[in-house]
N, C-alpha and C positions, 0 to 999 in steps of 0.2 A: 112582208117577212124577209124577202131577199135584201131589202134595204137595211133591215136590222142586222142581218148577218154581215153585210158589207161594212156597216158602221162598226161592228164588233172587231172585224179584221183590221180596219183602219186604226182603231184605238189601240189594239194590241201592238201594231207596228209602230205607232207613235210613242207608246210607252217604251218599247225597246230602243227606238231612235233617241229618245231623251236620255236614256242610260248611256248610249254610245257617244252622244254629243257632250257628255259631262267631261269637261277638260280640266277640272281642278286637280292640282297635285300638291304634294307636301315636300318641303325641303328639310331633310333630316341629316344630322351629323353622323359620323361613324360611331360616336359614343351612343347616340340615340338608337342606332341600329346594331348594338352589341349582340353577338350571338348569330348574326347572319353569316352564311358561308361567303368566302372570298369571291367565288364565282358569281354569286348574286350581286355583290357590291360592284363588281366590275361591269355588270350589265346596266348599271344605273348611270345616267348622265350626271356629270358633276357641274354644279352651279354655285359660285361664290363659296367654295370650300365645303359645300354640302351636297348630298345626293338627292336627285330629283326622283320622287316616287310617284308614279302615275297611279291613280285609283282604279286599277283594273284587277280582276281576279288573279292574273298572272303574277302581279307583285304583292297584292294584299294578302293572299292566302299564305305564301311562305313567311311573311312577316308575322302573321298571327300564329304561325306554327313554331317559329324559331327565335324570334326576337326576345331577348332576356329583359328588356326594359318595359315594365308594365304600362308606364305613361305613354310610350310610343304605340303599344298595341291598342290602347284605348283611343288614342288620337286617330289612328288608322281606321279602327272599327267605326267610330262615330262619323268620320268623313265619308267612308264608303257607304254607310247606311243612309246618307243624305243624297245619294245619286238619284237624279230625276226630280228631286225636290217637290215643291207644292204642285207642279204641273202633273206629275205622275199620281199624286194623291187625288187630284181632280179627275184624272182619267179613270182611276180605279172606282171612284164613286159613280161615274157615268156607266162603266162596264157592269157594275152590280145591278143598276137599274135596268139597263137595256137587256142584259142576259135574262133577268127575271121576266121582263115583258115578253121576250122571245119564247121562253119556256112555257109561259101561260098560254100564249097563242097556239102552241103546239100541243096543248092539253096536259102539261105536266104541272105538278104543284109548285115546283121551284126549279131553278137551273141545275142544282145538284142532281136531281132525279134524271133530268135530260142528259147530263154529261155522263152519268154512271151507266145508263141503260145498255149502250153498246159494249161496255167493258166487263160487266159482271151482273149476274141475276140478283141484284139487291136494290133496295131503295136507299135514299140518303139517310133515313132513320136507322136502317139496319147497319149501315156503314158507321154511323156515330156510335151505335151500341157496341159494335165490334171494337172501335178505337177506345172507347171508355173501358171496356173489359181488358184490353191489352194494357192500357195505362195503369189499371189497378194491379195487374199481375207484375208489371215491370217497375212500378214506382219505388218499391223497397230496394231493388237492385240499383236503380238509378241514384237513389239517395246515398247508398253505401259508396258507390263510385264517386259521387260528388264530394263526399266527406274525404275520401282519399286525395282527390285533387286539391281540396282546400288545405289539407295538411301539407301537401307538396308546396303550395304557394306560401304558406306560413314559414316553412323551412327556408325557402329561397328568397322571399321578399319581405318576410316579417309582417305580412299583412293577410288577414283572414278574409277581408272583403273580396268576394269573388264575383267578377262580372263576366258577361258573355265573351268579352275580348280575351279572357283568360282560358277559355275552354280548349281551343285547339292546342295552345302552347302546353298546357299541363297534361292534356291527353298524350301528347308526344313525349313529354317528360316521363309520364307513367309507363309508356311503352319501353322507353330506354332503360328505366329501372328494372323492368321485367326481363327484357331480352338483350339489352345493350346493343341496339341496332344503330348504325350510322347510315341514315338514308342517303346522305350525300355520297358516301363511299359506295353504297349499293348501286346508285344511279350510274356510276362509271361503267358497270358491267351491262347496262341496258341502253346502249346508244340508239337513237331514234331509227336509224336505218335498219339495224338488226331487229328491233322490236316490230317494226312494220312488216318486214319480210317474214318474220316468224308468225305474226298474226294472220297475214294473207295465206300462208301455207296451211295454217290450222283450219281456216275457213274453207279453203279448197278441199282439204281432206274430209272435213266434216260434212260439207254440203255437196260434194261431187261437182265442184266448180273449177274453172280455170280463169285466172286473172292475167291480163296482158297490159303492161303499161304502154301508153301511146305517147311517143316523144314528138317534139317539134310541133306542138299544137298550141293555138292561141288560148291563153288562160288569163284570169284577171290579176294574177300576181305570180312572180317568178318562182315562188315556193309551192305553188299548187301543182298537183299531179293528177293526171287523168288515166283511168283504167277501163278497159272493156271487160265484160263478164260473160263467160261462155259456159255452156253445159258440158261437163267433162265427158259425158257418154255420147251425146248426139252431136257435139260441136256446134250447137245452135247458139247464136248470139242472143243473150238475155238482156243486156243493157250496158250502161256505163255509170261510173261514179267518179267524182272528184275527191281528192284528199286535200283539205286545206286545214292543217293542224296547228299552225304556228300563230301565236298572238301577234297582233300589230294594231297600230292606231287606226281607228275607224271601223274595225271589225267587231262583230258581236262578241261580248265578253263572257261567253259561256259555251259549253260543249253542246252541239246540236246536230241534227240531221235534217236537211232541207230537200224536199222533192222538187227538182227543177222541171221535170217532165215525167209524168207517170207513164208506165208501159201499158200496153193493151193487147188483147187477142183479136186478130182479124177473123172475118167470117170463114176464111179458108184454113184456119187453124194456125197460121203463122203469127209471130209475135212482133210487135213494134214498140 
C-alpha cells in the first residue's frame, strides 16, 4: 500500500515537472497582439521583430483576457492546452488505475469516495447528484450569459462561432460594458509592496498574529522573502513561511502552498 502511495506521489510530481519543462513558445507580431497593454508588451523578449510569448499562465491568461485578435487567442489556447503532451496523458491513465487500486485495498468503492471522506460527509454518488442539481439550476443562466457573449463577439469580430479561447476575453468585454473598468489603470493603485503589507496586517489583526520579516537569509531566489510567525498574545514562535510570488522560468506555473516542514507539539507543550 505504501508503494502505491509513493508511486502516486511520484507520478503527480512527474506530471507537474513535464508541465514546467515544456519550453515551447510562440513568436507573435504586435499586430497579432493587438489590445495588449504596453507594459505587457515591454515584458516580452523581442526576436526577429516579433515578441516571444512563453506558454506559462503569467503570459497566457492576459492574452486570453485582452488580445483583440481571435486567431491569436486560439493559437495561444491550443498551444497551452498541449503542455505535457502524450507523456502526461499516459501519466493520467496510470494514476486513474493506481488510485482505484489503492482505494479498493482500503475498502472504498472507488478513489472518489476515498478522497471525499476527510473533506465532507458525502459519498461520490451524493456529490454527483449535488453537481447535477446545481447544473440544472444554473444552466438557463449560463446559456443566457453565453448568448450575450456571442452577441459581443458578433459585433466585434463578425463571427458567431464561439470557442473556449473566447470566453475570458468576452467576459472581460462584458464587464467593461457594464462598469467601464480599466483593470490596467486600477492595478497602478495596488503595487505589490502595498498589497502584501496590507494583507499581512489584515491576517495579523484577524488571527492575533505577528509577522516579522527575516533579512539576510539564504533563499533559493533573490525575490523570495522569509517571515517568522508569532502569537501576538503570548509571543510564542509559531513557525515560518516563505513568500515566492513572482513567475520565473523553471518555477511551477500555478498558485500553490507547499508545506516544507510541518510543525508539531512536543510532550512538554511547546511547539516546534
